C-alpha positions, 0 to 999 in steps of 0.5 A: 121403913122408919118409925114415923112411916110405920105410925102414919100407916097404922093411923091411916088404917084406923076405923072411925071409932079408933081414930076418934079415940086416938085424936082424943088421946093425942090431944091430951098427950100433945097438950101435956107435952106443950105444958111441960115445954112451957114450964121448962122454958119459964123455969129456965128464964126463957120468957123473962124478957117478954114478961119484963117488957109487958110489965114495963108497958103496963107500969108506964101506962103504955098497955092497952086494955082489950 
């Protein structure tokens, strides 16, 4: 049995209270991983084209207010 299958089996056996605690933990864990990935992408310049395009639209008056 692979690790993911073991984890799925374990999680499916959680009682309601354990599942609630797990959800809260995983939500925080997942958000932290997302933040780390985003920070790495920003540092690597992977979002520069998007930022430059948005700034260009703003400076040329092509941006719309929301």
